Biopython code that builds the backbone (N, CA, C, O; Angstrom):
import numpy as np
from Bio.PDB.StructureBuilder import StructureBuilder

atoms = [
    (1, "MET", "N", (-20.166, -16.870, 14.493)),
    (1, "MET", "CA", (-19.823, -15.348, 13.612)),
    (1, "MET", "C", (-19.344, -14.772, 14.238)),
    (1, "MET", "O", (-18.190, -14.719, 13.813)),
    (2, "MET", "N", (-19.458, -13.998, 15.408)),
    (2, "MET", "CA", (-18.755, -13.240, 15.925)),
    (2, "MET", "C", (-17.349, -13.723, 16.145)),
    (2, "MET", "O", (-16.399, -13.174, 15.588)),
    (3, "GLU", "N", (-17.190, -14.911, 17.085)),
    (3, "GLU", "CA", (-15.815, -15.879, 16.664)),
    (3, "GLU", "C", (-15.313, -15.710, 15.548)),
    (3, "GLU", "O", (-14.233, -15.144, 15.719)),
    (4, "TYR", "N", (-15.494, -15.883, 14.526)),
    (4, "TYR", "CA", (-15.165, -15.991, 12.975)),
    (4, "TYR", "C", (-14.161, -14.250, 12.684)),
    (4, "TYR", "O", (-12.978, -14.108, 12.375)),
    (5, "ILE", "N", (-15.391, -13.030, 12.979)),
    (5, "ILE", "CA", (-14.778, -12.215, 12.805)),
    (5, "ILE", "C", (-13.466, -11.624, 13.780)),
    (5, "ILE", "O", (-12.445, -11.100, 13.334)),
    (6, "LEU", "N", (-13.773, -11.848, 15.148)),
    (6, "LEU", "CA", (-12.387, -11.934, 15.816)),
    (6, "LEU", "C", (-11.318, -12.760, 15.286)),
    (6, "LEU", "O", (-10.160, -12.361, 15.168)),
    (7, "GLY", "N", (-11.668, -13.751, 15.014)),
    (7, "GLY", "CA", (-10.377, -14.642, 14.592)),
    (7, "GLY", "C", (-9.577, -14.140, 13.297)),
    (7, "GLY", "O", (-8.461, -14.441, 12.874)),
    (8, "HIS", "N", (-10.541, -13.283, 12.837)),
    (8, "HIS", "CA", (-9.616, -13.015, 11.239)),
    (8, "HIS", "C", (-9.357, -11.112, 11.552)),
    (8, "HIS", "O", (-8.963, -10.299, 10.716)),
    (9, "ILE", "N", (-9.684, -10.873, 12.825)),
    (9, "ILE", "CA", (-9.763, -9.070, 12.940)),
    (9, "ILE", "C", (-8.772, -8.171, 12.172)),
    (9, "ILE", "O", (-8.890, -7.025, 11.738)),
    (10, "ASN", "N", (-7.684, -9.123, 12.140)),
    (10, "ASN", "CA", (-6.348, -8.523, 10.987)),
    (10, "ASN", "C", (-6.678, -7.994, 9.973)),
    (10, "ASN", "O", (-6.558, -6.811, 9.655)),
    (11, "TYR", "N", (-7.322, -9.251, 9.142)),
    (11, "TYR", "CA", (-7.575, -8.820, 7.523)),
    (11, "TYR", "C", (-9.003, -8.090, 7.526)),
    (11, "TYR", "O", (-9.595, -8.004, 6.450)),
    (12, "TRP", "N", (-9.616, -7.529, 8.753)),
    (12, "TRP", "CA", (-10.703, -6.806, 8.343)),
    (12, "TRP", "C", (-10.182, -5.578, 8.623)),
    (12, "TRP", "O", (-10.676, -4.673, 7.951)),
    (13, "LEU", "N", (-9.096, -5.170, 9.628)),
    (13, "LEU", "CA", (-8.730, -4.041, 9.204)),
    (13, "LEU", "C", (-7.455, -3.522, 8.077)),
    (13, "LEU", "O", (-7.064, -2.382, 7.828)),
    (14, "ILE", "N", (-6.963, -4.979, 7.478)),
    (14, "ILE", "CA", (-6.355, -4.558, 6.658)),
    (14, "ILE", "C", (-7.051, -4.065, 6.061)),
    (14, "ILE", "O", (-6.726, -2.951, 5.649)),
    (15, "VAL", "N", (-8.690, -4.740, 5.599)),
    (15, "VAL", "CA", (-9.444, -4.078, 4.155)),
    (15, "VAL", "C", (-9.828, -2.906, 4.497)),
    (15, "VAL", "O", (-9.939, -2.086, 3.585)),
    (16, "ALA", "N", (-10.150, -2.470, 5.918)),
    (16, "ALA", "CA", (-10.586, -1.082, 6.228)),
    (16, "ALA", "C", (-9.465, -0.038, 5.783)),
    (16, "ALA", "O", (-9.737, 0.989, 5.160)),
    (17, "VAL", "N", (-8.099, -0.428, 6.190)),
    (17, "VAL", "CA", (-6.989, 0.621, 5.727)),
    (17, "VAL", "C", (-6.907, 0.502, 4.158)),
    (17, "VAL", "O", (-6.692, 1.540, 3.533)),
    (18, "MET", "N", (-7.045, -0.558, 3.543)),
    (18, "MET", "CA", (-7.252, -0.691, 1.896)),
    (18, "MET", "C", (-8.421, 0.559, 1.373)),
    (18, "MET", "O", (-8.251, 1.373, 0.466)),
    (19, "MET", "N", (-9.862, 0.371, 2.436)),
    (19, "MET", "CA", (-10.811, 1.500, 1.552)),
    (19, "MET", "C", (-10.236, 2.660, 1.904)),
    (19, "MET", "O", (-10.638, 3.622, 1.250)),
    (20, "VAL", "N", (-9.467, 2.875, 2.683)),
    (20, "VAL", "CA", (-9.627, 4.409, 3.126)),
    (20, "VAL", "C", (-8.548, 4.945, 1.771)),
    (20, "VAL", "O", (-8.891, 5.837, 0.995)),
    (21, "GLY", "N", (-6.988, 4.092, 1.662)),
    (21, "GLY", "CA", (-6.478, 4.635, 0.562)),
    (21, "GLY", "C", (-7.072, 4.508, -0.772)),
    (21, "GLY", "O", (-6.659, 5.373, -1.544)),
    (22, "LEU", "N", (-7.852, 3.750, -1.232)),
    (22, "LEU", "CA", (-9.025, 3.531, -2.295)),
    (22, "LEU", "C", (-9.578, 4.945, -2.367)),
    (22, "LEU", "O", (-9.298, 5.807, -3.200)),
    (23, "TYR", "N", (-10.432, 5.021, -1.320)),
    (23, "TYR", "CA", (-11.275, 6.389, -1.479)),
    (23, "TYR", "C", (-10.618, 7.578, -1.514)),
    (23, "TYR", "O", (-11.091, 8.607, -1.998)),
    (24, "THR", "N", (-9.292, 7.448, -0.903)),
    (24, "THR", "CA", (-8.304, 8.992, -0.950)),
    (24, "THR", "C", (-7.742, 9.472, -2.299)),
    (24, "THR", "O", (-7.475, 10.607, -2.693)),
    (25, "LEU", "N", (-7.621, 7.999, -3.020)),
    (25, "LEU", "CA", (-7.204, 8.122, -4.080)),
    (25, "LEU", "C", (-8.364, 8.605, -5.381)),
    (25, "LEU", "O", (-8.129, 9.360, -6.324)),
    (26, "MET", "N", (-9.289, 8.093, -5.148)),
    (26, "MET", "CA", (-10.575, 7.976, -6.033)),
    (26, "MET", "C", (-11.208, 9.732, -5.934)),
    (26, "MET", "O", (-11.522, 10.510, -6.834)),
    (27, "SER", "N", (-11.209, 9.857, -4.694)),
    (27, "SER", "CA", (-12.286, 11.118, -4.384)),
    (27, "SER", "C", (-11.809, 12.615, -4.487)),
    (27, "SER", "O", (-12.527, 13.613, -4.416)),
    (28, "ARG", "N", (-10.149, 12.550, -4.710)),
    (28, "ARG", "CA", (-9.350, 13.784, -4.113)),
    (28, "ARG", "C", (-8.924, 14.566, -5.574)),
    (28, "ARG", "O", (-8.409, 14.013, -6.546)),
    (29, "SER", "N", (-9.094, 15.242, -5.517)),
    (29, "SER", "CA", (-8.401, 16.100, -6.968)),
    (29, "SER", "C", (-6.955, 16.486, -7.025)),
    (29, "SER", "O", (-6.205, 16.498, -8.002)),
    (30, "ASN", "N", (-6.619, 16.931, -5.242)),
    (30, "ASN", "CA", (-4.997, 17.078, -5.089)),
    (30, "ASN", "C", (-4.164, 15.954, -5.497)),
    (30, "ASN", "O", (-4.549, 14.811, -5.252)),
    (31, "LEU", "N", (-3.073, 16.162, -6.089)),
    (31, "LEU", "CA", (-2.541, 14.827, -6.859)),
    (31, "LEU", "C", (-1.302, 14.738, -5.920)),
    (31, "LEU", "O", (-0.507, 13.844, -6.212)),
    (32, "ILE", "N", (-0.892, 15.803, -4.437)),
    (32, "ILE", "CA", (-0.414, 14.674, -3.475)),
    (32, "ILE", "C", (-0.943, 13.870, -2.598)),
    (32, "ILE", "O", (-0.417, 12.963, -1.953)),
    (33, "LYS", "N", (-2.731, 14.515, -2.620)),
    (33, "LYS", "CA", (-3.667, 13.774, -1.561)),
    (33, "LYS", "C", (-3.834, 12.086, -2.231)),
    (33, "LYS", "O", (-4.222, 11.054, -1.683)),
    (34, "LYS", "N", (-3.333, 12.366, -3.701)),
    (34, "LYS", "CA", (-3.774, 11.398, -4.539)),
    (34, "LYS", "C", (-2.488, 9.808, -4.276)),
    (34, "LYS", "O", (-2.597, 8.599, -4.067)),
    (35, "LEU", "N", (-1.268, 10.910, -4.475)),
    (35, "LEU", "CA", (-0.131, 9.623, -4.229)),
    (35, "LEU", "C", (-0.378, 9.079, -2.798)),
    (35, "LEU", "O", (-0.132, 7.900, -2.543)),
    (36, "ALA", "N", (-1.114, 10.374, -1.380)),
    (36, "ALA", "CA", (-0.953, 10.008, -0.303)),
    (36, "ALA", "C", (-1.877, 8.581, -0.269)),
    (36, "ALA", "O", (-1.645, 7.529, 0.327)),
    (37, "GLY", "N", (-2.886, 8.918, -1.046)),
    (37, "GLY", "CA", (-3.942, 7.780, -0.610)),
    (37, "GLY", "C", (-3.503, 5.961, -1.832)),
    (37, "GLY", "O", (-3.982, 4.829, -1.775)),
    (38, "LEU", "N", (-2.738, 6.403, -2.482)),
    (38, "LEU", "CA", (-1.824, 5.255, -3.197)),
    (38, "LEU", "C", (-0.572, 4.625, -2.344)),
    (38, "LEU", "O", (-0.226, 3.457, -2.526)),
    (39, "ALA", "N", (0.008, 5.389, -1.505)),
    (39, "ALA", "CA", (0.956, 4.745, -0.371)),
    (39, "ALA", "C", (0.152, 3.988, 0.593)),
    (39, "ALA", "O", (0.451, 2.846, 0.942)),
    (40, "ILE", "N", (-1.076, 4.761, 1.107)),
    (40, "ILE", "CA", (-1.621, 4.078, 2.097)),
    (40, "ILE", "C", (-2.343, 2.448, 1.676)),
    (40, "ILE", "O", (-2.379, 1.510, 2.472)),
    (41, "PHE", "N", (-2.807, 2.408, 0.447)),
    (41, "PHE", "CA", (-3.480, 1.252, -0.493)),
    (41, "PHE", "C", (-2.279, 0.458, -0.466)),
    (41, "PHE", "O", (-2.396, -0.697, -0.058)),
    (42, "GLN", "N", (-1.173, 0.859, -0.819)),
    (42, "GLN", "CA", (0.011, -0.195, -1.027)),
    (42, "GLN", "C", (0.227, -0.880, 0.471)),
    (42, "GLN", "O", (0.311, -2.072, 0.768)),
    (43, "THR", "N", (0.285, 0.257, 1.273)),
    (43, "THR", "CA", (1.045, -0.600, 2.556)),
    (43, "THR", "C", (-0.250, -1.358, 3.120)),
    (43, "THR", "O", (-0.078, -2.132, 4.061)),
    (44, "ALA", "N", (-1.389, -1.200, 2.657)),
    (44, "ALA", "CA", (-2.498, -2.344, 3.294)),
    (44, "ALA", "C", (-2.580, -3.658, 2.592)),
    (44, "ALA", "O", (-3.108, -4.725, 2.908)),
    (45, "VAL", "N", (-1.703, -3.153, 1.239)),
    (45, "VAL", "CA", (-1.634, -4.964, 0.380)),
    (45, "VAL", "C", (-0.656, -5.493, 1.049)),
    (45, "VAL", "O", (-0.886, -6.643, 1.425)),
    (46, "ILE", "N", (0.699, -4.913, 1.425)),
    (46, "ILE", "CA", (1.987, -5.314, 1.778)),
    (46, "ILE", "C", (1.206, -5.822, 3.244)),
    (46, "ILE", "O", (0.936, -7.015, 3.386)),
    (47, "LEU", "N", (0.955, -5.063, 4.049)),
    (47, "LEU", "CA", (0.680, -5.971, 5.534)),
    (47, "LEU", "C", (-0.247, -7.042, 5.124)),
    (47, "LEU", "O", (0.001, -8.040, 5.800)),
    (48, "PHE", "N", (-1.482, -7.304, 4.065)),
    (48, "PHE", "CA", (-2.134, -8.362, 3.719)),
    (48, "PHE", "C", (-1.071, -9.664, 3.645)),
    (48, "PHE", "O", (-0.996, -10.794, 4.126)),
    (49, "TYR", "N", (-0.353, -8.865, 2.809)),
    (49, "TYR", "CA", (0.716, -10.619, 2.283)),
    (49, "TYR", "C", (1.464, -10.801, 3.588)),
    (49, "TYR", "O", (1.686, -11.985, 3.838)),
    (50, "VAL", "N", (1.806, -10.135, 4.277)),
    (50, "VAL", "CA", (2.901, -10.106, 5.670)),
    (50, "VAL", "C", (1.995, -10.966, 6.522)),
    (50, "VAL", "O", (2.521, -12.019, 6.882)),
    (51, "SER", "N", (0.569, -10.730, 6.989)),
    (51, "SER", "CA", (-0.031, -11.309, 7.539)),
    (51, "SER", "C", (-0.516, -12.579, 6.943)),
    (51, "SER", "O", (-0.895, -13.459, 7.716)),
    (52, "LEU", "N", (-0.542, -12.736, 5.949)),
    (52, "LEU", "CA", (-0.749, -14.164, 5.296)),
    (52, "LEU", "C", (0.638, -15.445, 5.432)),
    (52, "LEU", "O", (0.829, -16.661, 5.411)),
    (53, "GLY", "N", (1.234, -14.342, 5.556)),
    (53, "GLY", "CA", (2.562, -15.588, 5.471)),
    (53, "GLY", "C", (2.614, -15.846, 7.211)),
    (53, "GLY", "O", (3.580, -16.606, 7.279)),
    (54, "LYS", "N", (2.330, -15.730, 8.054)),
    (54, "LYS", "CA", (2.408, -15.985, 9.416)),
    (54, "LYS", "C", (1.926, -16.823, 9.885)),
    (54, "LYS", "O", (0.720, -16.792, 10.127)),
    (55, "VAL", "N", (2.575, -17.709, 10.136)),
    (55, "VAL", "CA", (1.908, -19.293, 10.646)),
    (55, "VAL", "C", (1.876, -19.412, 12.393)),
    (55, "VAL", "O", (2.866, -19.368, 13.124)),
    (56, "THR", "N", (0.496, -19.568, 12.799)),
    (56, "THR", "CA", (0.809, -19.570, 14.534)),
    (56, "THR", "C", (1.646, -20.740, 14.897)),
    (56, "THR", "O", (1.419, -21.919, 14.625)),
    (57, "GLY", "N", (2.650, -20.238, 15.554)),
    (57, "GLY", "CA", (3.556, -21.369, 16.227)),
    (57, "GLY", "C", (4.602, -22.082, 15.277)),
    (57, "GLY", "O", (4.997, -23.221, 15.525)),
    (58, "GLY", "N", (5.022, -21.377, 14.202)),
    (58, "GLY", "CA", (5.527, -21.580, 13.222)),
    (58, "GLY", "C", (6.976, -21.010, 13.315)),
    (58, "GLY", "O", (6.929, -19.795, 13.506)),
    (59, "THR", "N", (8.084, -21.433, 13.249)),
    (59, "THR", "CA", (9.044, -20.743, 13.562)),
    (59, "THR", "C", (10.318, -20.467, 12.374)),
    (59, "THR", "O", (9.923, -20.499, 11.209)),
    (60, "VAL", "N", (11.701, -20.219, 12.576)),
    (60, "VAL", "CA", (12.213, -19.837, 11.612)),
    (60, "VAL", "C", (11.969, -21.194, 10.594)),
    (60, "VAL", "O", (11.376, -22.238, 10.861)),
    (61, "PRO", "N", (12.588, -20.821, 9.445)),
    (61, "PRO", "CA", (12.709, -22.595, 8.587)),
    (61, "PRO", "C", (13.995, -22.956, 8.842)),
    (61, "PRO", "O", (14.777, -22.934, 7.892)),
    (62, "ILE", "N", (14.437, -23.327, 10.061)),
    (62, "ILE", "CA", (16.062, -24.116, 10.341)),
    (62, "ILE", "C", (15.581, -25.291, 10.458)),
    (62, "ILE", "O", (14.609, -25.507, 11.182)),
    (63, "VAL", "N", (16.196, -26.246, 9.753)),
    (63, "VAL", "CA", (15.878, -27.664, 9.538)),
    (63, "VAL", "C", (16.024, -27.932, 10.994)),
    (63, "VAL", "O", (16.684, -27.057, 11.555)),
    (64, "ASP", "N", (15.698, -28.663, 11.589)),
    (64, "ASP", "CA", (15.913, -29.535, 12.992)),
    (64, "ASP", "C", (14.818, -30.193, 13.619)),
    (64, "ASP", "O", (13.651, -29.829, 13.472)),
    (65, "ASP", "N", (15.245, -31.334, 14.447)),
    (65, "ASP", "CA", (14.361, -32.290, 14.840)),
    (65, "ASP", "C", (13.262, -32.132, 15.786)),
    (65, "ASP", "O", (12.368, -32.916, 16.105)),
    (66, "LYS", "N", (13.542, -30.876, 16.184)),
    (66, "LYS", "CA", (12.437, -30.888, 17.392)),
    (66, "LYS", "C", (11.182, -29.282, 16.712)),
    (66, "LYS", "O", (10.198, -28.741, 17.215)),
    (67, "TYR", "N", (11.860, -29.090, 15.549)),
    (67, "TYR", "CA", (10.663, -28.172, 15.122)),
    (67, "TYR", "C", (10.040, -29.274, 13.806)),
    (67, "TYR", "O", (10.714, -30.013, 13.088)),
    (68, "THR", "N", (9.010, -29.135, 13.803)),
    (68, "THR", "CA", (7.885, -29.363, 12.560)),
    (68, "THR", "C", (7.229, -28.325, 12.144)),
    (68, "THR", "O", (7.007, -28.432, 10.938)),
    (69, "LEU", "N", (6.679, -27.049, 12.745)),
    (69, "LEU", "CA", (6.100, -26.176, 11.470)),
    (69, "LEU", "C", (7.105, -25.176, 11.380)),
    (69, "LEU", "O", (7.992, -24.955, 12.203)),
    (70, "TYR", "N", (6.950, -24.761, 10.616)),
    (70, "TYR", "CA", (8.039, -23.407, 9.799)),
    (70, "TYR", "C", (6.718, -22.321, 8.981)),
    (70, "TYR", "O", (5.658, -22.510, 8.386)),
    (71, "SER", "N", (7.680, -20.984, 9.454)),
    (71, "SER", "CA", (6.849, -19.952, 8.812)),
    (71, "SER", "C", (7.655, -19.966, 7.370)),
    (71, "SER", "O", (8.870, -20.053, 7.193)),
    (72, "ASN", "N", (6.755, -19.871, 6.543)),
    (72, "ASN", "CA", (7.697, -19.163, 4.916)),
    (72, "ASN", "C", (7.951, -17.733, 5.024)),
    (72, "ASN", "O", (7.301, -16.823, 5.537)),
    (73, "PRO", "N", (9.132, -17.772, 4.371)),
    (73, "PRO", "CA", (9.832, -16.360, 4.599)),
    (73, "PRO", "C", (9.638, -15.591, 3.152)),
    (73, "PRO", "O", (9.856, -14.416, 2.854)),
    (74, "LEU", "N", (9.150, -16.682, 2.373)),
    (74, "LEU", "CA", (9.026, -15.779, 0.954)),
    (74, "LEU", "C", (8.139, -14.595, 0.386)),
    (74, "LEU", "O", (8.352, -13.826, -0.551)),
    (75, "PRO", "N", (6.844, -14.728, 1.452)),
    (75, "PRO", "CA", (6.281, -13.641, 1.251)),
    (75, "PRO", "C", (6.705, -11.792, 2.187)),
    (75, "PRO", "O", (6.213, -10.687, 1.959)),
    (76, "GLN", "N", (7.825, -12.228, 3.254)),
    (76, "GLN", "CA", (8.268, -11.426, 3.645)),
    (76, "GLN", "C", (9.168, -10.629, 2.857)),
    (76, "GLN", "O", (9.144, -9.405, 2.733)),
    (77, "VAL", "N", (10.009, -11.498, 2.306)),
    (77, "VAL", "CA", (11.086, -11.005, 1.334)),
    (77, "VAL", "C", (10.528, -10.513, 0.113)),
    (77, "VAL", "O", (11.187, -9.617, -0.416)),
    (78, "LEU", "N", (9.438, -10.885, -0.492)),
    (78, "LEU", "CA", (8.726, -10.112, -1.880)),
    (78, "LEU", "C", (8.221, -9.001, -1.002)),
    (78, "LEU", "O", (8.474, -8.055, -1.748)),
    (79, "MET", "N", (7.625, -8.406, 0.181)),
    (79, "MET", "CA", (7.221, -7.342, 0.306)),
    (79, "MET", "C", (8.100, -6.600, 0.956)),
    (79, "MET", "O", (7.791, -5.435, 1.206)),
    (80, "LEU", "N", (9.206, -7.046, 1.310)),
    (80, "LEU", "CA", (10.444, -5.989, 1.510)),
    (80, "LEU", "C", (10.683, -5.364, -0.182)),
    (80, "LEU", "O", (10.821, -4.182, -0.499)),
    (81, "THR", "N", (10.677, -6.548, -1.079)),
    (81, "THR", "CA", (10.876, -6.054, -2.778)),
    (81, "THR", "C", (9.958, -4.513, -2.707)),
    (81, "THR", "O", (10.200, -3.316, -2.858)),
    (82, "ALA", "N", (8.779, -5.382, -2.381)),
    (82, "ALA", "CA", (7.851, -4.380, -3.045)),
    (82, "ALA", "C", (7.689, -3.073, -1.841)),
    (82, "ALA", "O", (6.863, -2.287, -2.305)),
    (83, "ILE", "N", (8.078, -2.687, -0.771)),
    (83, "ILE", "CA", (8.368, -1.846, -0.711)),
    (83, "ILE", "C", (9.777, -0.745, -0.883)),
    (83, "ILE", "O", (9.851, 0.474, -0.732)),
    (84, "VAL", "N", (10.398, -1.362, -1.111)),
    (84, "VAL", "CA", (11.685, -0.372, -2.134)),
    (84, "VAL", "C", (11.051, 0.244, -3.132)),
    (84, "VAL", "O", (11.149, 1.463, -3.279)),
    (85, "VAL", "N", (10.219, -0.635, -4.055)),
    (85, "VAL", "CA", (9.564, -0.542, -5.444)),
    (85, "VAL", "C", (8.536, 0.548, -5.151)),
    (85, "VAL", "O", (8.301, 1.375, -6.032)),
    (86, "GLY", "N", (8.038, 0.596, -4.220)),
    (86, "GLY", "CA", (6.677, 1.603, -3.638)),
    (86, "GLY", "C", (7.541, 2.304, -3.262)),
    (86, "GLY", "O", (7.761, 2.680, -4.413)),
    (87, "VAL", "N", (8.481, 3.012, -2.519)),
    (87, "VAL", "CA", (9.279, 3.653, -2.120)),
    (87, "VAL", "C", (9.785, 4.900, -3.333)),
    (87, "VAL", "O", (9.699, 6.126, -3.386)),
    (88, "ALA", "N", (10.306, 3.889, -4.168)),
    (88, "ALA", "CA", (10.983, 4.620, -5.578)),
    (88, "ALA", "C", (9.892, 5.300, -6.175)),
    (88, "ALA", "O", (10.135, 6.460, -6.510)),
    (89, "THR", "N", (8.425, 4.749, -6.454)),
    (89, "THR", "CA", (7.217, 4.765, -7.372)),
    (89, "THR", "C", (6.299, 6.174, -6.553)),
    (89, "THR", "O", (5.435, 6.860, -7.100)),
    (90, "THR", "N", (6.824, 6.321, -5.061)),
    (90, "THR", "CA", (6.081, 7.570, -4.279)),
    (90, "THR", "C", (7.222, 8.495, -5.130)),
    (90, "THR", "O", (6.853, 8.810, -6.261)),
    (91, "ALA", "N", (8.372, 8.897, -4.775)),
    (91, "ALA", "CA", (9.231, 9.822, -5.195)),
    (91, "ALA", "C", (9.532, 9.893, -6.785)),
    (91, "ALA", "O", (10.595, 10.415, -7.120)),
    (92, "LEU", "N", (8.789, 9.474, -7.635)),
    (92, "LEU", "CA", (8.938, 9.376, -8.909)),
    (92, "LEU", "C", (7.322, 10.126, -9.233)),
    (92, "LEU", "O", (7.263, 10.946, -10.149)),
    (93, "GLY", "N", (6.374, 9.874, -8.636)),
    (93, "GLY", "CA", (5.297, 10.913, -8.295)),
    (93, "GLY", "C", (5.511, 11.699, -7.822)),
    (93, "GLY", "O", (4.896, 12.628, -8.346)),
    (94, "PHE", "N", (6.209, 12.094, -6.847)),
    (94, "PHE", "CA", (6.279, 13.489, -6.523)),
    (94, "PHE", "C", (6.928, 14.036, -6.825)),
    (94, "PHE", "O", (6.813, 15.185, -6.398)),
    (95, "ALA", "N", (8.016, 13.810, -7.675)),
    (95, "ALA", "CA", (9.061, 14.601, -8.869)),
    (95, "ALA", "C", (7.917, 15.116, -9.728)),
    (95, "ALA", "O", (7.676, 16.298, -9.969)),
    (96, "LEU", "N", (7.133, 13.862, -10.229)),
    (96, "LEU", "CA", (6.378, 14.545, -11.332)),
    (96, "LEU", "C", (5.297, 15.527, -11.146)),
    (96, "LEU", "O", (4.919, 16.344, -11.985)),
    (97, "VAL", "N", (4.728, 15.316, -9.661)),
    (97, "VAL", "CA", (4.188, 16.440, -9.198)),
    (97, "VAL", "C", (4.689, 17.845, -8.866)),
    (97, "VAL", "O", (3.866, 18.754, -8.980)),
    (98, "ILE", "N", (5.886, 18.135, -8.483)),
    (98, "ILE", "CA", (6.708, 19.341, -8.415)),
    (98, "ILE", "C", (6.934, 19.377, -9.851)),
    (98, "ILE", "O", (7.401, 20.514, -9.906)),
    (99, "ARG", "N", (6.942, 19.068, -10.752)),
    (99, "ARG", "CA", (7.103, 19.367, -12.521)),
    (99, "ARG", "C", (6.026, 19.819, -12.615)),
    (99, "ARG", "O", (6.013, 21.032, -12.827)),
    (100, "ILE", "N", (4.577, 19.074, -12.507)),
    (100, "ILE", "CA", (3.520, 19.582, -12.854)),
    (100, "ILE", "C", (3.195, 21.173, -12.280)),
    (100, "ILE", "O", (2.767, 22.110, -12.954)),
    (101, "LYS", "N", (3.504, 21.172, -10.965)),
    (101, "LYS", "CA", (3.320, 22.614, -10.125)),
    (101, "LYS", "C", (4.252, 23.627, -10.760)),
    (101, "LYS", "O", (3.964, 24.824, -10.737)),
    (102, "GLU", "N", (5.284, 23.209, -11.286)),
    (102, "GLU", "CA", (6.199, 24.511, -11.707)),
    (102, "GLU", "C", (5.615, 24.884, -13.466)),
    (102, "GLU", "O", (5.497, 26.054, -13.830)),
    (103, "ALA", "N", (5.265, 23.576, -14.508)),
    (103, "ALA", "CA", (4.120, 24.222, -15.260)),
    (103, "ALA", "C", (2.935, 24.461, -15.207)),
    (103, "ALA", "O", (2.297, 24.427, -16.259)),
    (104, "TYR", "N", (2.367, 24.732, -14.138)),
    (104, "TYR", "CA", (0.861, 24.909, -14.119)),
    (104, "TYR", "C", (0.833, 25.486, -12.478)),
    (104, "TYR", "O", (-0.097, 26.118, -11.977)),
    (105, "ASN", "N", (1.404, 25.306, -12.174)),
    (105, "ASN", "CA", (1.255, 26.303, -10.836)),
    (105, "ASN", "C", (0.347, 26.402, -10.192)),
    (105, "ASN", "O", (-0.167, 27.376, -9.643)),
    (106, "SER", "N", (-0.112, 24.511, -10.258)),
    (106, "SER", "CA", (-1.081, 23.837, -9.624)),
    (106, "SER", "C", (-1.214, 22.780, -9.271)),
    (106, "SER", "O", (-1.474, 22.187, -10.318)),
    (107, "VAL", "N", (-1.225, 21.885, -8.287)),
    (107, "VAL", "CA", (-1.512, 20.637, -8.419)),
    (107, "VAL", "C", (-2.718, 20.019, -8.537)),
    (107, "VAL", "O", (-2.816, 18.798, -8.666)),
    (108, "GLU", "N", (-3.877, 20.950, -8.495)),
    (108, "GLU", "CA", (-5.278, 20.369, -8.510)),
    (108, "GLU", "C", (-5.555, 19.620, -9.927)),
    (108, "GLU", "O", (-5.240, 20.204, -10.963)),
    (109, "GLU", "N", (-6.003, 18.638, -9.961)),
    (109, "GLU", "CA", (-6.503, 18.077, -11.119)),
    (109, "GLU", "C", (-7.270, 18.351, -11.972)),
    (109, "GLU", "O", (-7.255, 17.699, -13.016)),
    (110, "SER", "N", (-8.297, 19.546, -11.758)),
    (110, "SER", "CA", (-9.701, 19.870, -12.194)),
    (110, "SER", "C", (-8.661, 21.402, -12.818)),
    (110, "SER", "O", (-8.581, 21.631, -14.025)),
    (111, "GLU", "N", (-8.280, 21.886, -12.248)),
    (111, "GLU", "CA", (-7.683, 23.419, -13.029)),
    (111, "GLU", "C", (-6.522, 22.949, -13.718)),
    (111, "GLU", "O", (-6.030, 23.818, -14.438)),
    (112, "ILE", "N", (-5.932, 21.856, -13.728)),
    (112, "ILE", "CA", (-4.501, 21.418, -14.889)),
    (112, "ILE", "C", (-5.923, 20.823, -16.195)),
    (112, "ILE", "O", (-5.804, 20.956, -17.413)),
    (113, "ASN", "N", (-6.696, 20.428, -15.750)),
    (113, "ASN", "CA", (-7.660, 19.898, -16.878)),
    (113, "ASN", "C", (-8.067, 21.298, -17.446)),
    (113, "ASN", "O", (-7.769, 21.566, -18.610)),
    (114, "GLU", "N", (-8.766, 22.238, -16.635)),
    (114, "GLU", "CA", (-9.000, 23.398, -17.442)),
    (114, "GLU", "C", (-8.038, 24.008, -18.420)),
    (114, "GLU", "O", (-8.224, 24.296, -19.602)),
    (115, "MET", "N", (-6.841, 24.158, -17.581)),
    (115, "MET", "CA", (-5.823, 24.877, -18.551)),
    (115, "MET", "C", (-5.451, 24.198, -20.033)),
    (115, "MET", "O", (-5.286, 24.674, -21.157)),
    (116, "ASP", "N", (-5.410, 23.092, -19.576)),
    (116, "ASP", "CA", (-5.163, 21.645, -20.916)),
    (116, "ASP", "C", (-6.004, 22.278, -21.826)),
    (116, "ASP", "O", (-5.539, 22.659, -22.900)),
    (117, "GLU", "N", (-7.451, 22.482, -21.483)),
    (117, "GLU", "CA", (-8.702, 22.317, -22.468)),
    (117, "GLU", "C", (-8.507, 24.122, -22.929)),
    (117, "GLU", "O", (-9.056, 24.484, -23.970)),
    (118, "LYS", "N", (-7.891, 24.927, -22.280)),
    (118, "LYS", "CA", (-7.692, 26.461, -23.151)),
    (118, "LYS", "C", (-6.809, 26.684, -23.940)),
    (118, "LYS", "O", (-6.815, 27.727, -24.594)),
    (119, "GLU", "N", (-5.781, 25.701, -24.072)),
    (119, "GLU", "CA", (-4.353, 25.876, -24.949)),
    (119, "GLU", "C", (-5.076, 25.040, -25.835)),
    (119, "GLU", "O", (-4.569, 24.681, -26.898)),
]
sb = StructureBuilder()
sb.init_structure("model")
sb.init_model(0)
sb.init_chain("A")
sb.init_seg("    ")
for serial, (resi, resn, name, xyz) in enumerate(atoms, 1):
    if name == "N":
        sb.init_residue(resn, " ", resi, " ")
    sb.init_atom(name, np.array(xyz, "f"), 0.0, 1.0, " ", f" {name:<3s}", serial, name[0])
structure = sb.get_structure()
């Protein structure tokens, strides 16, 4: 059992980082902290897919008679795209938080909801 856990330590660490991001996203009422939690969660998902794409003993996919085991580059390519989309989404989220701060003079979700109920 211990050998199994230590053999898959990268997955356990990724799940721990994912849970930190999810907890931060759900437990905080500050919108900036929520965006930080979302970014942490997204990073954990990217790390998970990149670690799945790693083949022990695999080489780059260049056809040669010396090599028989290749690593698939597709997960890394897809996660590179996910990083770009994630940065753009986070930037948009921060821009919306700035706009909310200008409109409500607060970034706390509970205070914004109270102001909306009064109107």
